[in-house]
N, C-alpha and C positions, 0 to 999 in steps of 0.2 A: 459050088456057087462062085462065080467070078465077079470081082468088083473092080471099078475104075476109080482112080484118085486124081483129081485135078488140083495140083499144088503140093509141093513137097518142102514147105517151110517148117516153121516150128510146130504148128498144130498138125500139119500133114505128116510129119515125121512121127509125132506121138501116136496118131491113128495107125500108121503103118506098123509101129512097134506092138501095139495092142492086138492087131489083127494077124499080121504075118509072123511076128517074132514071139508070139505066145506070151506077151507080158500081160498078166491078168488072167481072167476066167473066160474070155470070149469064146474060144474054140470048145471049151467044155460045156457050153450052154446051147450048142447047135448040133444037130444030128449029122449034117453033111459039112465037110470041111469047106470053109469059105475064105478066100484069100484075094488080096489086091494083086491083079495080074499086070496091070498097066498103070504107070504113074506119069502124069504130065509134068514136065519141068523144062525150063529153058536150057539147062546144062545137060547135054547128052552124055557127058562123061561122069556124071554123078553116079556113085556106086550104091547098089542095093545089096542087102545081106542074105537074100535067099533066092533060090533058083526059080521060084514061081512067078517072080515079077520082073518087069523091065521098065526102063525109062523111055518115054516117047516125047517128042517135041511137037507133034501135030495132034491137036485135040480130036480131030476127026478119026484118028486111029482108035480112040476110045469110044466116041459116040457112034461109030459105024460097026462096032464089034457086036454081033448079035448074041454072043455068049455073056457079055457083061450086062447084068440085070440091074445093078445099083451103081450110081455115080455119086461119089463123095466129092463135093466141090468146096475147096478151101483155099482159093487163090487170093481173096481180098480184092479190093477195088470195086468198081461199079459196072461199067458198060460191058467189058469182055465177059465177066463172070455171069452177069445177067443173061447174055446171049447164049452162053453154054448151058446154063441151068434150063432155060427155055427150050433149047434144042433137045436136050436130054429127055425132058418131059414129053415133048412132041414125038420123040422116037419110042415112047412107051417104056422108058427107063425110070425107075424110082430114083429120087434125088435126096441126099442129105447134105445140108450146108450149115455153116456157122456165120454166113455173111449177113449181118444185121442191116447193112446199107441197102443191099439188093432186096431183102425181104420187106423192109419197111417201105421202100419206094414202089415195089411191084407186087405187093402182097396179093391184091385181088386178081390181077392178071395171071400170076403164076399158079395160084390156087385153082382158078377156073381151068387152066390148061391141064393141071394134074387130075381134076375131076373128069374132064373130057376124055382123058387117056387112061382112066382107071388105075392111076399109079399114086404112090405116096410121095408127098413133099414134106420132109421132116427138117426142123430147124431149132431143135431144143438148145443147141449150143449158141444160138444167136443172142440169147439173153441169159445173163447170170452164170455163164461159164458152166461149172459142174453142178449147179443147183437144178434139180428136176422140177422146173417151174411150168414150162409151156403145157405139158400134158396134164399136169394137175389143174391148171387154169381152165383148160378145155373141159375137163370133167366137172369142175365146180360150176361152170356156166350152164351145164345141163340141168342143174337144180336151182342154183342161186341166181339172183339178179345182182351182178357185181357192179358197184357204183363208185369205187374208189381204189386207186393204186398209188402207192408211194414207196420210195426206197432209195437206198444208196446203191447205184447201179454201175459205178465206174471205179475199178480198182486203182487206176492211176491217180485220180484226184483224191481218192480216199487215202492212198499212201502219202501223197503230198501233205494233206491236212494232218494226218497222223504224225508225220515228221515235224511239222510246224508246232503241233501241240506237245509232243513229248520231248523234242530237242530244242525248241525255241528258234528253229530255223526260219528264215524268211522264204517267201514263195520261190524266188529264183534259185536259191540254194537247194531247196527241197526238190524242185523240178529237175535240176541237174543231177541230183542223187538218184532220182527215179529213172532218169535216162541212163545213168551209168550202170545200174543193175538190171536194165532191161524192162522195167515196169512202164516206161514212157518211151514213145517214139521220138526220133530226131525232130520231127515236126509234130508237136503235141496238140495242134489245133483241135482235132476232133474230140480229144479228151477235155482239155481245160476250157474250151469254149462251148461245151455242152452238146455237141452233135452226137457223140457216142451215146450219151444218156437219152437224148430225145428220140433217137432211132429205136432203142430198146423199149422206151416208154410207148412209142407209137405202135410197136408190135403187140405189146401187152394190152394196150388200150383197144386196139382193133379187135382182138380176140375177146376181151372182157365185155365190151359194149356192143359188139355185133355190127359195127360199121367201120369203114376205113378211116383211120387216122394216120396222117403222114408227119414226117419230121417237121415240115413247114407249118403245121398246125399247132406246134408247141412252142411257146415263148421260151427264149433261152437268154440267160445272163452268164457271162464269162466269170471264171474264178480268178482271173489274172490280177485283179486289183486287191485281193486279200493280202494283208501284211501281218508280220509277227505281232505287232502292237494290237491288232484286232483279235488275234487268238488270245493274247494275254488279257485284254479287257473283257472278252467273253468269259474266260475262265474265272476271272475275279468276281464276276457276277453270277457264277453258277451255271454257265453254258459251255457247250462245245460247238464249234462251227463245222457243218457238214454240207456236202453238195448233194442236193435232193432233186430227184425226179418225182413229180406229183401230178396226177390227173384225177378228175372226178366227173361224173355225169349227173346232171340235174335235169330230169326228164329227157329232153333231146339236146340240151345244151352241154357241150363239152368244154372243159377248162383244162389246160395243160401247161406246166411250167417246169423248167430246169433252172435252179438258182441256189445260191448259198443260203443256208438258214441256220438259226441258232436253236439247238436242242438243249433242254435241261440235262445236266450231267447225270441225273437219276434215270433218264430214259434209256430204253434198249438201244435205239439208233445212235445215241451218243457214244456207245461203247463198241461200235463196229469199227475195226481198225485195219490199216494196211490194205492188202488186196481183197479183203473180204467184202461181200455184198450182203445186203438184207433187203427183202422186198415184202411189203405188206399188201394184202388183198382183202377188201371188205365186201362181204356179200350180205344180202338181206336175211338169209336164214342161218348161215354158218357163222356170221360175224366176221371178226378179223382173223386172218391167217398170216403167219409170218414165215418166211423162208430165208435161211441163212447158210452161207457157205462161200467157198472161193469163187470169185466172179471172173477170174482170168487165170492164165497160166497154161502151159503145155499139157500137163496131165489132166487138170480139171476139165478143160475144154475138149480134149481128145476123148475123155471118158463119156461126155455127153454125146459127142458125134457117134462113137461106137455103140452107145446105147440105142440111138436111132437106127443104126444099121441092124442091130440085133432085133429090134422091134419089127422091122420090115421083113427080115428073114423068117421070123416066126409067123408073121401074118401071111406070108406067101405059103408057108408050109400048111397052115390051117385054112388056106384059101379064104382069108378074111379080106373083103373089099375095103378100101379106104372110106372113112366116114367124112363126108364132105364138110368143109368149113365154108360157110356162106356169110356174106356181109350185107344183110338186108335192111338193117335199122338206119333210120334217118338221124344224122348227127349234125348239129349246128356248131361250127367251130367258133368259140368265143374268146380265144386267147387266154390270157392269165387274169382277166378282169374279175373273176369270181373269188380270187384269193384275197383274204383280208387278215390283218393282224398288226400288232405293234412292230416297229422296226428299230434295229440298231443301225446307227450311221456314224461314220468317222470321216471328218473333213480336215485336210491339212491347210492351215492358214499362215500367211506370212506377216500379217499385221492386223490391227484392230478393225480396220475398214473391211477387210475380207471376212473377218469373224462376224461382224455385225450384219453384213449382207447375207452370209450363209445362214446364220441363226434366224434372220428375218424370213428367209424363204421357208425354212422348216416350220416356223411358227404359223406362217400364213397357210401353208398347204397341208401339213400333217399335224401340227401341234407337237408339244413335247412334254414328257413327264420328268425328265432329268437331263442335266447338262454338266459335262466335266471338261475342263480346259487344262491341257498339260503339254508342255514341250512342243509347241507349234501345231498341236492337233486339238480339235474338240470332238467330243463323243456325245451323242445324244440318243435318247430312247424316245421314240415318238408315241403318240396315242394311236389306238387302232385306226387303220386307214386301209383302203382298198389298193390293190396293186397298180391300177391305172393312175391313181393319184400319186403313188410313190414313184412311178416311172416319170411322171411329169416333174416331180420334185428333183429327181436325179438330173434331168435335163437343165433345170435351173441352176443346180449346184455346179454342173459341168461348165456353165457359162462363167463361173467364178474361178474354178480350179479343176484340173483333171485328176488330182490326187485325192480320191475319196473312195469309200467302200460302204455298202449297205447290205443288210440281210434281214429277212423276215424272222421274227421270233416265233418259233413253233410251240404253241402252248398245248 
């Protein structure tokens, strides 16, 4: 069995090592030796360590090779990888990818092309790194009506918050640390502004609810405004701050959000640290299921990719046709308006006038249960309020100062 690999970066290298260099149990679990024979990379001088494979710089060399039955696509980005995944499926090749951006944006189209060509499109590594989540969710929806998904889905932001919590670091300091050790990209926008989480949540929600949900359907709030003083205040009151992706379906109404929240320190999610992820799925029969593991990293993600390759090889051997994934349900996209709760809010103020204006806005829109004033900040805990009202309050606060932070308290 000959395989093609698009992309030879960190994850691509990990996949190559598992398949071609016999790192792990892959070759022991198949009857016929399967290797990556062609690898797409921009650098034609890059070296490979076995004689079965070669570097190519033209993607068509892989796509037009009739002996390559499975294409592993790990390039990253959007447009080019989408085009190559689409082309591979149309040529009757099975595809494995970890690209959450492409899957979340073109889920329905690519799934339909795979069905038309009777090939597999597998994307386990697109959500949760090494956590075996996608296939489990597919199986559960055959029995359960899944109506809620929530979780810590981004290792970068969870590492940042973990450093802020354990070391007392401020956001910028923790971000630089994450970048220095390779947990965060030079441009951290996708992670800290919620796009990475919303794409993963869109994939899970589409599968769980049976209708297409896209990144744009999920409300996002950035983590950039959290400060060490917020972490400290939360801890003093028995909470930890986490960055949560959360969606639920109420009949046909879909609600989705990515936002900072406060979890009780006694909760499971409060104790998920560093690059680890946790995802909770709630079904009407099985109840709540939780999945925990490394959500990022070379080995964890490569493990999920190779697991998909192994699945396809075994299915081909047994002549098992792909089970079609269809998105037939009508879903009304309602933003984050269905989320309610009390909120923690911190506002930096320069004088009494700013303080009085900000407190007045909170009292008028959300009400408050408690107020603490200290060192140029005030901290308030609101009464229960819906997210739309809290968003309106944030705009009012922003007219007074840009230095503020708020997070829903998850009870």
